[in-house]
C-alpha positions in Angstrom: 28.6 0.5 -14.7 28.8 -2.0 -11.6 26.9 0.1 -8.8 27.3 -1.0 -5.1 24.3 -1.1 -2.7 24.1 1.7 -0.4 22.5 0.6 3.1 21.8 4.2 3.4 19.1 4.0 0.3 18.0 0.5 1.6 19.2 -0.8 -1.6 18.8 -4.6 -2.6 19.0 -5.0 -6.5 17.2 -7.7 -8.3 19.4 -9.9 -10.2 16.4 -12.3 -11.9 14.6 -10.5 -14.5 11.5 -13.0 -13.9 10.9 -11.0 -11.1 10.1 -7.5 -12.8 8.3 -9.1 -15.5 6.0 -10.7 -12.9 5.5 -7.2 -11.3 4.8 -6.0 -14.9 2.4 -8.8 -15.5 0.6 -7.8 -11.9 0.1 -4.7 -12.7 -1.3 -5.4 -16.1 1.0 -3.1 -17.9 0.6 -2.8 -21.7 3.5 -1.8 -24.4 1.7 1.7 -24.7 1.5 2.5 -21.1 3.6 5.6 -20.2 6.3 5.2 -17.1 7.5 7.2 -14.6 10.5 6.1 -12.8 11.7 7.8 -9.6 15.2 7.2 -8.6 16.9 8.7 -5.8 20.8 7.3 -6.8 22.5 9.2 -9.3 24.5 6.3 -10.2 21.3 4.7 -11.4 19.9 7.3 -13.3 22.8 7.3 -15.3 22.5 3.9 -16.3 19.0 4.0 -16.7 19.4 7.2 -19.2 21.7 5.2 -21.0 19.7 1.7 -21.3 16.5 3.5 -22.3 17.9 6.4 -24.4 14.9 5.7 -27.2 11.9 5.6 -24.6 13.1 8.7 -22.7 13.6 10.4 -26.2 9.9 9.2 -27.5 8.6 10.8 -24.2 7.4 7.0 -23.2 9.8 6.9 -20.4 10.0 10.1 -17.7 13.1 9.5 -15.6 13.7 11.5 -12.7 16.5 12.0 -10.0 14.4 12.5 -7.0 13.6 11.2 -3.3 10.2 9.4 -4.0 9.2 11.2 -0.5 9.7 14.6 -1.7 8.1 14.0 -5.1 4.8 12.7 -3.8 4.2 15.5 -1.7 3.1 17.3 -4.4 3.9 16.4 -8.0 1.1 13.5 -8.4 -1.0 15.9 -10.2 1.4 15.9 -13.0 0.4 12.3 -13.7 -2.4 10.8 -15.9 -5.8 10.5 -14.1 -5.4 6.7 -14.2 -1.7 5.5 -13.3 -0.1 2.3 -12.0 2.5 2.1 -9.6 4.8 -0.9 -9.8 8.2 -0.6 -7.6 10.5 -2.5 -5.9 11.0 -0.2 -2.9 12.8 -0.1 0.3 11.4 -2.1 2.8 11.2 1.0 5.5 9.1 3.0 3.1 6.5 0.4 2.6 3.6 2.0 4.9 4.6 5.3 3.8 4.3 5.0 0.1 0.8 3.0 0.7 -0.5 5.3 2.9 1.0 8.3 0.5 -0.4 7.1 -2.9 -3.8 5.8 -1.3 -4.5 9.1 0.6 -3.9 11.2 -2.5 -6.3 13.1 -4.5 -5.0 11.4 -7.3 -5.3 8.0 -6.7 -3.6 5.3 -8.9 -5.7 2.5 -10.4 -3.1 -0.4 -9.3 -0.3 -0.3 -7.0 2.1 -3.4 -7.3 5.2 -3.2 -4.5 8.1 -5.7 -3.8 8.0 -5.4 -0.3 8.8 -7.9 2.9 7.3 -11.3 2.5 6.1 -10.9 6.4 4.1 -7.7 5.5 2.8 -8.6 2.3 1.0 -12.1 4.4 -0.1 -9.7 6.8 -1.8 -7.3 4.5 -3.5 -9.9 2.0 -3.2 -13.3 3.5 -3.8 -12.8 7.6 -7.1 -13.7 8.8 -6.6 -11.4 11.3 -7.0 -7.5 10.2 -4.6 -5.1 11.3 -4.1 -1.3 11.0 -2.4 -1.5 7.8 -4.6 -3.9 6.1 -7.9 -2.4 7.0 -6.2 1.0 5.8 -5.1 -0.5 2.3 -8.6 -2.6 2.0 -10.7 0.7 2.3 -9.2 1.9 -0.9 -8.7 -1.2 -3.1 -8.1 -5.1 -3.0 -4.8 -6.7 -2.1 -3.7 -9.6 -3.4 -0.3 -11.8 -2.5 1.1 -12.4 -6.1 3.9 -14.3 -5.2 7.0 -15.3 -3.1 10.4 -13.8 -4.0 13.3 -15.6 -2.2 16.4 -13.4 -0.8 18.4 -15.2 -3.3 16.9 -13.1 -6.0 18.5 -9.9 -4.7 22.1 -8.8 -4.5 23.2 -8.2 -1.8 20.9 -11.0 -0.2 18.4 -9.5 2.4 18.0 -11.4 5.6 14.3 -12.1 5.0 12.2 -13.2 2.0 10.1 -10.4 -0.3 6.9 -10.6 -2.0 4.9 -9.0 -4.9 1.6 -7.8 -3.7 -0.7 -6.0 -6.1 -3.7 -3.4 -5.0 -6.3 -3.8 -7.5 -9.7 -1.5 -8.2 -8.5 1.1 -6.1 -11.3 3.9 -5.4 -12.1 6.2 -3.0 -15.9 5.3 -3.1 -16.1 4.4 0.4 -15.4 7.7 1.6 -18.1 9.5 -0.9 -20.5 9.0 2.4 -18.2 8.3 4.9 -15.7 11.3 6.6 -12.0 9.8 5.8 -10.8 11.2 8.8 -13.1 10.0 11.4 -12.9 6.4 10.0 -9.3 6.4 10.4 -9.6 7.9 14.0 -12.1 4.8 14.7 -9.6 2.4 13.1 -7.0 3.6 15.5 -8.8 3.4 18.6 -10.5 0.1 18.1 -7.2 -1.3 16.8 -4.8 0.4 19.5 -4.2 -2.4 21.9 -3.3 -6.0 20.9 -5.9 -8.4 21.6 -8.5 -5.7 23.2 -12.2 -6.2 23.0 -13.7 -3.8 20.4 -16.4 -2.8 22.4 -14.3 -1.7 25.6 -11.8 0.0 23.5 -14.6 2.1 21.7 -16.1 3.0 24.8 -13.5 5.1 25.8 -14.8 7.6 23.3 -18.4 6.6 22.3 -21.5 5.7 24.8 -21.2 2.2 25.8 -25.2 2.2 25.3 -25.0 3.2 21.7 -22.3 0.8 20.7 -24.3 -2.2 22.7 -27.2 -1.1 20.4 -25.2 -0.8 16.9 -23.5 -4.0 17.7 -26.6 -5.9 18.6 -27.8 -4.3 15.1 -25.0 -5.3 13.3 -24.8 -8.8 14.8 -21.4 -8.5 16.3 -21.0 -10.7 19.4 -19.9 -8.3 22.5 -16.6 -9.8 23.1 -15.6 -9.3 19.2 -12.0 -7.7 18.8 -10.9 -5.1 15.9 -8.6 -7.6 14.2 -11.8 -10.0 13.9 -13.8 -7.5 11.8 -13.5 -7.2 7.6 -13.5 -4.0 5.9 -17.2 -4.1 5.4 -18.1 -4.7 8.8 -15.9 -1.6 9.9 -17.6 0.8 7.6 -20.9 -0.4 8.4 -20.1 0.2 12.0 -18.2 3.6 11.2 -21.6 4.4 9.2 -24.0 3.7 12.2 -21.7 5.3 14.7 -21.1 8.6 13.2 -25.2 8.7 12.4 -26.0 8.3 16.2 
């Protein structure tokens, strides 16, 4: 069955089997792992049902016809405590899926996504941090796996893609740190491009208190939020919330 990509679903189909193989390897999946596939396109569901009849019958594969955004709002409790997410996703859902999976009470142990190359580089390779990169690093260790050129898709997108994996996912950072307050702090500190962190935070917190904390953490007064790594941000938050 030939499936024509739908723009409304953000579809670009992989035409190189080596790409999903690399994604599976990045997720460290093994033959006995149980796989859940959530697919919004009924045409693709029909193809998958036919292609994986044996795996579905043995319950090694569970195939759901659903919008993943709706599924993730309440059904993750059905999954094992330690599960892995491996997916070729529409570019426009990247931020939503990272955020929803990492903020859910039932965390995956690993996430492997095929996303826009520029976004993958911003998360895992850029020397400057961003709200997205820090939000992911607060939970796990992102790694840029490999570039996937646009010619590996049909139809070919306008940009290249990349496989990115987030390993060692845990909620440990927030056992002693209020998660809501921490992300409010990130938004406040990274709200303006090239803005010095001290000035940005001083809109909400005492400048005198901030200067004392910056000095204790060996932050230069002119440091920008994008120049602090996730450890420095969590240390800042702990000091600030205790003051």
